[in-house]
N, C-alpha and C positions, 0 to 999 in steps of 0.2 A: 548404546553409550543413555547409562537410568535418565529419570529427570531427577534423580537429587545431584547431578555432577553441574546441573547449568552455574553459572554464574552469573548473578546478576547484579543491576543496579536500584535501588528508588526507583518510582514514576511517580510522577508529581500526579495530583490532579485537582483541575483546571475548570470552574467553571462554564461552559456556557455561550456563548456572546452570544449577540444580535448581531446578524449579518443581510448583504443578501447577496439571495444562492448567484451562482454567475451566469448564471444560463437570463436570469431572471433580472440581472446590469446589461449596460445598450453600448459600451467598450467593452464586451466578452464575444466573441465565438463558443457557440460551445457543442458538439458534433457525443451523441453517443455513442461508447461502444460496447456492442453485447445486445440485449436485452435489459434492460437492468427493469426488475417491478416494481410495480404498484407501493407496494409492500419493501421491498428493499429502504434498506438507507440509501441512500442521496450523499454521489464517492466523485466528489469534482477533482481532478489529474490536472497539472498544470504542463502543455506538452512540455516543456523544459524537462519539470522532474521524469512525469514518464521515460524522454526517450534516456537521459542522463543510466537510469535505473535500466529497461532495457535495453544500452552498452554496454552494463556493467553484469548481465546476465546472459553475451556474451563475451564477455571480456574470456572467461574459463566457464567449459563445458566437464571436467571430471569433475570437479565438486560444490561442495553447493557454496555459495557467494550474499549473503546478506547486506541487510545496517537499517537505517529506519524511517518515520517517512514523518519525515515537518509540513503543521500547518496550524488547523486547525477548525476544534469541533466548537460546530453556530445551530442556533436557532434564525428561524426565518422568522419574519412579524406574523406570523403566523402559528409563533412557539414549535414548527417544528421543524427535528432533528436535521442537521448535514453536515459532511465534512469537507473539506479544503484539505489538501496537500501541496504545497507550494519549492519544496523541497525536501531536499533527503539525503541521509549519509549513512556512510559508506562505509565496514564494518571491515575496521584494519587489520586488527588485533584479535584472531577466529583459532576450535581450526575446525576442521571439518573435513569432511570422508565423502565422497558419490552416493553419501546414503545420509549425514544426520548434517547441523550445523550449529558449531555450540557458541554464543557470546561469554568473551570473557571483564573481568572488572579490567583489564585494563581498555579495552574495545569498549567498556564505561565510561568509563573518569575523562577515555579521551570524545566521546557524546556529550562528557559536561562543558568540557571544554569552548569544545564546536561554537556548543549553542549559547554562553556564557555572552558572545561577543555579536546577536541575533534577535536581541528583541526581547520585551516580555510575551512579548502581542504570539511567537513562534511557540508550537507543542509539538509532541509530540505523543499523535491521529494511532501506531498500530506501528507494524514492523513489518518487509519486508525478505525477504529469504529464493532462490532458485529451487527444482530438484531438476538438478540434469539428466533428462529423455527417463523422469518416471513417473510424469503426469501433473497435474496439478492437484495438490491434494491437501489434509494437515492430519502429517503423523504424532505419535502420540505426544511424543518430545514437543513439535511443534500447536499441541492444544496446551500443554505445558504452560511453554508463555504466555502462552493471551490468556490463558489462565488467571493467573500470576499476577501475571507483569503488565499485560496490556487490555484492560478488566471493564471496561468501561464502557458504556453501551454502544461510545456512538467511536469505539475502537477500530482497531479494522487491519488485516493483515494480505496482503500482495505472493503470493505463487507464482513464479515464475521456471518456465520450462523456454528455455530455450532451444533444445533439443526439436522439438516438437517443434516445438513456436506459439505455445499459448501460457497465458497468463492468469488467471481470476482473484479477486477481494473475497474475500471471506470476513462476514459480518459478524453480530452475538446478534440471537433471534431472540434468544427465553426459553427458546426453548432443547436445551440442554448449549453442543457445543457449538462455536462456533460455523455458521453457513456460507455453502458458499454464493455468492452472491447473482445475477442474469445478463450482471452487466455493468459499464463506469458512465461519469461521462468526462472526455476530458475537453480542456480549454486554455485558451490564447487570445493574448490582444486583437481587435478584430482586423489589425492590416494582414496578420498572420496569416487568416482563413487559411487558405489556401495550401500555406504549410501543415497546417491542420485539420486539416477532413484527407489531404498525402498521409497522414504519418495511417492514421487509424481507419487507412483507405486499403493500405499492406494491413494492419491486427487481421480487420476484418474476415482478409483471406479464409484465418484460422477460423474461426468464431463461425465463418460461412460452411467451411469445413465441422463443422460438427453436427451440421445440421444433418448431414447422411447418416450419420450415424445413432 
């Protein structure tokens, strides 16, 4: 599929809001997944949002699946950017194969309807899709989507390979196409700390395995 075939709606531009980072908010427990680098854009993913995307990825291992990431692009009190991902929307009208995923006008229209009832503070901060048994990377079409529809410096892309049990975020670095981050952060209310640690420990099994190659 060529990049000219993709169908997508327009994406709004929203100013970054000043917020308290989850790892500086006593209401939340925060656990890193992977090893976020100092120069990575800090990405904070809510426990339930991550669990839902992982479940979506595992629901079909023959073709690619995807959706959009919801949350906020923020700045802390020092003016440093970070992203929180609190929810996602699954694409239910799409065209996909074992090696490609295509959003359609119908998909985008449904996203717009769903977001209408979520409040003005909820933004699209990126997108996610799966690469069943292909590994975690951005294809030519993936980079096209990032460049044309999620091109703000704080927009991110998540790729999940449900077969190899690997996942990774990609962010804009100013050095060309989006680059994979060293890791990200998962957060949850403090009373769910044990649940949070269990999920991250499971994901870390794959991260640790990667260190041997």
